[in-house]
C-alpha positions as CSV (number, residue, x, y, z in Angstrom):
1,M,3.8,21.7,-1.0
2,I,4.8,19.8,-4.2
3,R,2.8,20.8,-7.2
4,V,1.7,17.6,-8.9
5,E,-0.8,16.6,-11.6
6,H,-2.8,14.6,-9.1
7,E,-4.9,12.5,-11.5
8,R,-1.8,11.2,-13.3
9,K,0.1,10.6,-10.1
10,D,-2.8,8.7,-8.6
11,T,-2.9,6.4,-11.6
12,W,0.8,5.4,-11.5
13,L,0.8,5.1,-7.7
14,Q,-2.1,2.7,-7.9
15,K,-0.1,0.6,-10.4
16,I,2.9,0.7,-8.1
17,K,0.7,-0.5,-5.2
18,Y,-0.6,-3.5,-7.2
19,G,2.7,-4.0,-9.0
20,K,3.4,-7.3,-7.4
21,K,0.2,-8.8,-8.9
22,L,0.8,-7.2,-12.3
23,C,4.3,-8.5,-12.2
24,A,3.2,-12.1,-11.9
25,A,1.1,-11.7,-15.1
26,G,4.0,-10.8,-17.3
27,L,7.0,-8.9,-15.8
28,S,10.0,-11.0,-15.1
29,I,12.5,-9.4,-12.7
30,S,15.7,-10.9,-11.5
31,L,16.0,-11.0,-7.7
32,I,19.6,-12.2,-7.7
33,V,21.6,-10.3,-5.1
34,S,24.9,-9.1,-6.4
35,T,28.0,-9.3,-4.4
36,V,28.9,-5.8,-5.8
37,L,30.2,-3.1,-3.5
38,T,28.4,0.2,-3.3
39,G,30.1,3.5,-3.1
40,C,30.2,3.1,0.7
41,E,29.3,-0.4,1.8
42,L,28.2,-3.8,0.8
43,P,24.6,-4.2,-0.3
44,E,22.6,-6.4,2.0
45,K,20.3,-9.3,1.0
46,S,17.3,-8.1,-0.9
47,H,13.8,-8.3,0.6
48,R,11.4,-7.5,-2.2
49,N,8.2,-5.7,-1.3
50,N,5.9,-4.4,-4.0
51,V,7.6,-4.6,-7.4
52,Y,7.3,-1.5,-9.5
53,V,5.3,-1.6,-12.7
54,P,5.4,1.7,-14.7
55,P,2.4,3.5,-16.1
56,A,1.8,3.7,-19.9
57,S,4.3,5.9,-21.6
58,T,3.6,9.6,-21.4
59,D,7.0,11.0,-22.5
60,A,7.2,12.4,-19.0
61,A,11.0,12.1,-18.8
62,S,11.4,14.4,-21.8
63,T,8.6,16.9,-21.3
64,E,8.2,17.5,-17.6
65,E,10.2,20.1,-15.7
66,P,11.1,19.5,-12.0
67,D,8.7,21.1,-9.5
68,V,10.1,23.8,-7.3
69,I,9.5,23.7,-3.6
70,G,12.0,26.0,-1.9
71,M,13.4,29.3,-3.2
72,S,14.2,30.5,-6.7
73,D,17.8,30.6,-7.7
74,E,18.0,34.3,-7.1
75,D,16.3,34.3,-3.8
76,A,18.4,31.4,-2.6
77,T,21.5,33.2,-3.6
78,Y,20.6,36.2,-1.5
79,A,19.5,34.1,1.4
80,S,22.7,32.0,1.4
81,L,24.9,35.1,1.4
82,E,22.9,36.6,4.3
83,Y,23.2,33.4,6.3
84,L,26.9,33.1,5.4
85,D,27.7,36.4,7.0
86,L,26.3,35.2,10.3
87,M,28.5,32.1,10.5
88,T,31.7,31.4,12.4
89,D,34.7,29.7,10.8
90,E,33.9,26.7,12.9
91,E,30.4,26.5,11.5
92,K,31.6,26.9,8.0
93,V,34.1,24.1,8.2
94,G,31.5,21.8,9.7
95,Q,29.4,22.2,6.5
96,L,32.2,20.5,4.5
97,F,31.5,17.1,6.0
98,T,28.8,14.5,5.7
99,V,29.3,11.6,8.1
100,N,27.8,8.4,9.2
101,L,26.3,7.9,12.7
102,E,29.3,5.9,13.9
103,Q,31.6,8.8,13.2
104,M,29.4,10.9,15.5
105,D,29.5,8.3,18.2
106,D,32.2,5.6,18.0
107,T,32.0,4.6,21.7
108,K,30.6,1.2,20.7
109,G,32.8,0.7,17.6
110,E,33.1,2.0,14.1
111,Y,30.2,-0.1,12.7
112,Y,27.8,-0.2,15.6
113,E,24.2,-0.4,14.4
114,H,23.0,3.0,15.8
115,K,19.2,3.2,15.3
116,K,18.6,6.1,17.6
117,I,20.4,9.3,18.5
118,T,22.7,9.2,21.5
119,K,24.0,11.8,24.0
120,T,27.4,11.6,22.4
121,M,25.9,12.3,19.0
122,K,24.1,15.3,20.3
123,E,27.3,16.7,21.8
124,N,29.3,16.1,18.6
125,L,26.6,17.7,16.4
126,Q,27.3,20.9,18.4
127,K,31.1,20.5,18.6
128,Y,31.4,19.5,14.9
129,P,28.5,21.2,13.2
130,V,28.5,18.9,10.1
131,G,26.5,19.7,7.0
132,G,25.0,16.3,6.6
133,V,24.7,12.7,7.7
134,I,24.3,9.4,5.8
135,L,22.3,6.5,7.0
136,F,22.9,2.9,6.1
137,S,20.9,-0.3,6.3
138,R,22.3,-0.9,9.8
139,N,20.7,2.3,11.0
140,I,17.3,1.7,9.4
141,W,14.8,-0.7,11.2
142,N,11.3,0.4,10.4
143,R,9.4,3.5,9.2
144,K,8.6,4.9,12.7
145,Q,12.2,4.5,13.9
146,T,13.7,6.0,10.8
147,K,11.5,9.1,10.9
148,K,12.1,9.6,14.6
149,L,15.9,9.2,14.1
150,I,16.0,11.7,11.3
151,R,13.8,14.2,13.2
152,K,16.0,14.0,16.3
153,L,19.2,14.4,14.2
154,Q,17.8,17.6,12.6
155,K,16.5,18.9,15.9
156,N,19.9,18.6,17.5
157,A,21.9,19.8,14.6
158,A,23.5,23.3,14.7
159,M,21.7,24.0,11.4
160,P,19.6,22.0,9.0
161,M,21.5,19.1,7.4
162,F,21.5,17.0,4.3
163,I,20.1,13.6,5.2
164,S,21.4,11.2,2.6
165,V,21.1,7.6,1.6
166,D,22.3,5.2,-1.1
167,E,18.9,4.4,-2.7
168,E,19.7,3.5,-6.3
169,G,17.2,0.8,-6.8
170,G,18.1,-2.8,-7.6
171,D,20.5,-4.4,-5.1
172,V,21.7,-1.1,-3.6
173,A,18.5,0.0,-1.8
174,R,18.9,0.6,2.0
175,I,15.2,1.3,2.3
176,G,13.6,-0.7,-0.5
177,N,15.3,-3.9,0.4
178,N,13.9,-3.7,4.0
179,K,10.5,-5.3,4.2
180,K,9.6,-3.3,7.3
181,M,9.9,0.0,5.3
182,K,7.0,-0.9,3.1
183,T,8.3,0.8,0.0
184,D,8.7,-0.3,-3.6
185,T,11.5,-2.3,-5.1
186,F,13.0,-2.3,-8.6
187,P,15.1,-4.4,-10.9
188,T,18.8,-3.8,-11.2
189,M,19.9,-0.9,-13.3
190,E,21.6,-3.4,-15.7
191,E,18.3,-5.1,-16.3
192,I,16.5,-1.8,-16.7
193,G,19.1,-0.7,-19.2
194,K,18.3,-3.8,-21.3
195,T,14.5,-4.0,-21.0
196,Q,13.0,-0.6,-20.1
197,D,12.9,3.0,-21.4
198,A,13.5,6.5,-20.0
199,D,9.9,6.9,-18.9
200,Y,10.3,3.8,-16.6
201,V,13.4,5.3,-15.1
202,Y,11.7,8.7,-14.6
203,Y,8.8,7.1,-12.7
204,M,11.1,4.8,-10.8
205,A,13.1,7.7,-9.6
206,S,10.0,9.7,-8.8
207,T,8.7,6.8,-6.7
208,I,12.0,6.5,-4.9
209,G,12.2,10.2,-4.3
210,S,8.6,10.4,-3.0
211,Q,9.1,7.4,-0.6
212,I,12.4,8.5,0.9
213,G,11.2,12.1,1.2
214,E,8.3,10.9,3.3
215,L,10.9,9.5,5.8
216,G,12.8,12.7,6.0
217,F,15.7,12.1,3.5
218,N,16.6,15.0,1.2
219,V,19.6,13.6,-0.7
220,D,19.8,10.4,-2.7
221,F,23.3,9.3,-3.7
222,A,22.0,8.2,-7.1
223,P,22.0,7.6,-10.0
224,V,25.1,5.7,-11.0
225,A,26.3,7.4,-14.2
226,D,29.2,5.0,-14.9
227,V,29.2,3.4,-18.4
228,K,30.2,-0.2,-17.7
229,T,32.7,-1.1,-20.4
230,S,34.5,-3.9,-18.5
231,E,32.9,-7.2,-17.5
232,M,35.6,-7.5,-14.9
233,N,34.2,-4.6,-13.0
234,S,32.9,-5.9,-9.7
235,E,32.5,-2.6,-7.9
236,I,29.9,-1.3,-10.3
237,G,28.5,-4.6,-11.3
238,T,24.7,-4.5,-12.0
239,R,24.5,-0.9,-10.9
240,S,25.1,0.7,-14.3
241,F,22.5,1.1,-17.0
242,G,24.9,-0.5,-19.5
243,D,27.8,0.0,-21.9
244,D,26.2,2.4,-24.4
245,P,27.1,6.0,-23.4
246,K,24.1,7.6,-25.1
247,R,21.6,5.2,-23.6
248,V,23.1,5.5,-20.1
249,A,23.0,9.3,-20.6
250,E,19.3,9.2,-21.5
251,F,18.5,7.1,-18.4
252,V,20.7,9.2,-16.1
253,S,18.9,12.3,-17.2
254,A,15.5,10.7,-16.6
255,Y,16.6,9.5,-13.1
256,V,17.8,13.0,-12.1
257,K,14.5,14.6,-13.3
258,G,12.5,12.0,-11.4
259,L,14.2,12.7,-8.1
260,E,14.1,16.4,-8.7
261,S,10.3,16.2,-9.3
262,Q,10.0,15.1,-5.7
263,N,12.5,17.8,-4.4
264,I,15.1,15.2,-3.6
265,C,18.7,16.1,-4.3
266,S,20.3,13.8,-7.0
267,T,23.9,12.7,-7.2
268,L,25.8,11.6,-10.3
269,K,28.4,9.0,-9.4
270,H,31.3,8.1,-9.8
271,F,33.1,10.8,-11.7
272,P,35.2,10.7,-13.9
273,G,33.6,7.3,-14.5
274,Q,34.9,4.0,-13.3
275,G,33.0,1.6,-15.5
276,S,36.2,0.4,-17.1
277,S,38.0,-0.5,-13.9
278,S,38.7,-4.0,-12.8
279,G,39.8,-3.3,-9.2
280,D,37.9,-2.2,-6.1
281,T,38.6,1.1,-4.4
282,H,37.2,-0.2,-1.1
283,Q,40.2,-2.6,-1.0
284,G,43.0,-0.5,-2.4
285,S,44.3,1.7,-5.3
286,V,42.6,1.4,-8.7
287,D,43.9,2.9,-11.9
288,I,42.0,3.0,-15.2
289,D,43.8,3.0,-18.5
290,S,41.7,5.8,-20.1
291,S,42.9,8.7,-22.2
292,I,41.2,12.1,-21.9
293,S,39.7,11.5,-25.4
294,K,38.2,8.2,-24.3
295,L,36.8,9.8,-21.2
296,R,35.2,12.5,-23.3
297,K,33.8,10.1,-25.8
298,I,32.4,7.5,-23.3
299,D,32.6,8.2,-19.6
300,F,31.7,11.9,-19.5
301,V,28.6,11.6,-21.7
302,P,26.2,10.5,-18.9
303,F,27.6,13.1,-16.5
304,V,27.1,15.9,-19.0
305,S,23.5,14.7,-19.5
306,G,22.9,14.5,-15.8
307,I,24.4,18.0,-15.2
308,E,22.2,19.4,-17.9
309,A,19.2,17.7,-16.2
310,G,19.9,19.6,-13.0
311,A,21.9,17.2,-10.8
312,D,22.7,18.8,-7.4
313,F,25.7,16.7,-6.6
314,V,28.5,14.9,-8.4
315,M,30.3,12.3,-6.4
316,V,34.0,11.9,-7.3
317,S,35.5,8.5,-7.3
318,H,38.8,7.4,-5.7
319,I,40.1,5.8,-9.0
320,S,43.2,7.3,-10.5
321,V,43.5,8.1,-14.2
322,S,47.3,8.2,-14.6
323,R,47.2,8.7,-18.4
324,V,45.4,12.0,-17.8
325,T,46.8,13.2,-14.5
326,E,50.3,11.7,-14.9
327,T,50.1,10.7,-11.2
328,S,48.6,7.8,-9.2
329,E,46.6,10.1,-6.9
330,P,42.9,9.4,-6.6
331,A,40.5,11.6,-8.5
332,S,38.9,12.6,-5.2
333,V,42.1,14.5,-4.3
334,S,43.0,15.7,-7.9
335,K,42.7,19.3,-8.8
336,L,42.9,18.4,-12.5
337,I,39.9,16.1,-12.2
338,M,37.7,18.2,-9.9
339,T,38.5,21.8,-10.8
340,T,40.0,21.8,-14.3
341,I,37.8,19.1,-15.8
342,L,34.6,18.9,-13.8
343,R,34.2,22.6,-12.9
344,E,35.8,24.3,-15.9
345,E,35.6,21.9,-18.9
346,L,32.1,20.5,-18.0
347,D,30.9,23.8,-16.6
348,Y,29.5,22.2,-13.4
349,S,28.4,24.7,-10.8
350,G,26.8,22.3,-8.2
351,L,28.2,20.5,-5.3
352,I,31.2,18.2,-5.6
353,V,31.1,15.4,-2.9
354,T,33.8,12.8,-2.6
355,D,33.2,9.1,-2.3
356,A,33.7,7.7,1.2
357,F,37.0,8.7,2.7
358,D,37.1,5.7,5.0
359,M,37.9,3.4,2.0
360,A,41.2,1.7,1.8
361,C,42.4,3.5,-1.3
362,I,42.4,6.7,0.8
363,T,43.3,5.4,4.2
364,D,46.3,3.4,2.8
365,K,47.8,6.6,1.4
366,Y,46.7,9.5,3.6
367,S,45.9,10.4,7.2
368,A,42.4,11.8,7.7
369,A,43.9,15.3,8.0
370,E,45.9,15.0,4.8
371,A,43.1,13.5,2.8
372,A,40.6,16.2,3.9
373,V,42.9,19.2,3.3
374,K,44.2,17.8,0.0
375,S,40.7,17.1,-1.3
376,F,39.3,20.5,-0.3
377,N,42.2,22.3,-1.9
378,A,41.7,20.3,-5.1
379,G,38.1,21.4,-5.4
380,A,35.8,19.2,-3.3
381,D,32.9,20.9,-1.5
382,I,31.9,18.0,0.8
383,I,34.1,15.3,2.3
384,L,32.1,12.1,2.8
385,M,32.9,10.0,5.9
386,P,36.4,10.9,6.8
387,Q,38.1,8.1,8.7
388,D,38.6,10.4,11.7
389,L,36.2,13.4,11.8
390,P,37.8,15.4,14.6
391,E,41.2,15.1,12.9
392,A,39.9,16.0,9.5
393,Y,37.8,18.9,10.9
394,D,40.6,20.3,13.0
395,A,43.0,20.1,10.0
396,I,40.9,22.2,7.7
397,L,40.0,24.7,10.5
398,S,43.6,25.1,11.3
399,K,44.4,25.9,7.6
400,V,41.6,28.4,7.6
401,K,42.8,30.1,10.8
402,S,46.3,30.3,9.4
403,G,45.2,31.7,6.0
404,K,46.5,28.7,4.1
405,I,42.9,28.1,3.1
406,T,41.6,31.5,2.0
407,E,38.3,33.0,3.3
408,K,37.1,33.2,-0.3
409,R,37.7,29.5,-1.0
410,L,35.9,28.5,2.1
411,N,33.0,31.0,1.6
412,D,32.6,29.9,-2.1
413,T,31.9,26.3,-1.0
414,V,29.8,27.1,2.0
415,Q,27.6,29.5,0.0
416,R,27.0,26.7,-2.6
417,I,26.0,24.4,0.2
418,L,23.7,27.0,1.8
419,K,22.2,28.0,-1.6
420,L,21.1,24.4,-2.3
421,K,19.6,24.0,1.1
422,F,17.6,27.1,0.6
423,Q,16.6,26.1,-2.9
424,K,15.3,22.7,-1.6
425,G,13.5,24.1,1.4
426,I,15.9,22.3,3.8
427,M,16.7,25.8,5.2
428,T,14.2,28.7,5.3
429,L,14.3,32.4,6.2
430,E,13.1,31.3,9.7
431,D,16.5,29.7,10.1
432,T,18.2,33.0,9.3
433,A,15.9,34.9,11.7
434,Q,16.7,32.4,14.5
435,K,20.4,32.6,13.7
436,K,20.3,36.4,14.1
437,M,18.5,36.1,17.4
438,G,21.0,33.6,18.6
439,D,23.9,35.9,17.7
């Protein structure tokens, strides 16, 4: 159970509940729907439910520590190593992928609106024991359906999965912008960056975390940590907190802490920062003209702040930074970006997840197999939405079997994944006991 100061929580939840009425009295919120692309798909038309109004400032964002639900760091380390020893190579490779439902069952097309688990999904969850799934607006109808879908997915998985969603707030809110879900909605991050403070962001993220957690989600692909320094940037658009690195960093930290207070995994995106880009990685290659000194001075600042706040994931973008890497390769397949800079320079020890690998900037250059192997070798832990799951899975498994991907490299990543699942309570010692009995 989450340990919460119930009296304080009840107060701000009541204010959220009646936020729509309070809003009419004095809070002006823009409801204009951006045409901005998200990290994985277009946002849909907003359907505002209750509009969030924060409680009086309590300095919560700066004084409260996240509550712990699962295991301690030490216990989770031991538990993950024990479970790792019981796994086959096939199971380990499966943990490297987070997929959408259409990739588990494409019999009705790549973007069929699956809202329930199918026989094909059940079969593929065993054949390709993926570490996680991501749901989109097209998969979410109402609360009962969403809970049942997630419950069935977990029940049929080879082992407990990350269940993720893009729930940033503002226009990118797969759940909040669906009236049937009966959750709270929020202004765009751009508006929040101009008008609100870190306390607002903390409670917003706490509310999002609480409400998606009730449905069965355990990972939120948020917050956006990009510093928007180009008005030509359509891909980030209103999703950034602004153009001031320090202010964005403060809000990103508060957002991470808010999600973590509800035991929801947070994700900083899109490293190394694509706020200065003018292109769209969904449509093709994008290169930003940033030097390493500019990245350190501006773009890295919110990521460092989010990492220090305890972010569980960092999502790596498909932009290229040719002035730094001296190549046109996307950051999501760059060893310099993911290993040398993110792991070593920024001292990040959490999970590195790529942006969606079904985007044009990847599919135009690489096959599913090439992209998956190249990204994993460069330092990624989790490949998000490969264009062809069987091809990507088989390619990495083949490299493992041949020794071209070492056992240590694979085990290091899988142990990081397992450790986080034990820390968050997604996996328990009961899973280990059942695994031993099954073997």
